[in-house]
C-alpha angles and dihedrals in degrees: 000000000000106000092183129266136209106239089189135322089282097057142038129188137195118355092353090060092052090045096051094044087064087073094055137083115241110237105175139333133215111197093187092062096036087239135133125184121217137182128217106224095201096051105021087232118150117225129189122211113202145151110235094184092050086149089073124086110281092010096288122252119343120242125199116195139162118263 
């Protein structure tokens, strides 16, 4: 079971991605690409939540990365 890992400080995956995204503000979403863009109000950084293995059941593991 993938409990989520932090690849580096610019990218999160699995449960860590979903946990971190709770602290961000959604800007826009593209359902066709399985991507949602977020902004960190504290730093102004833009983050992208996507599902790079979208061919897998349920979209695969989520990934949150800085834009």
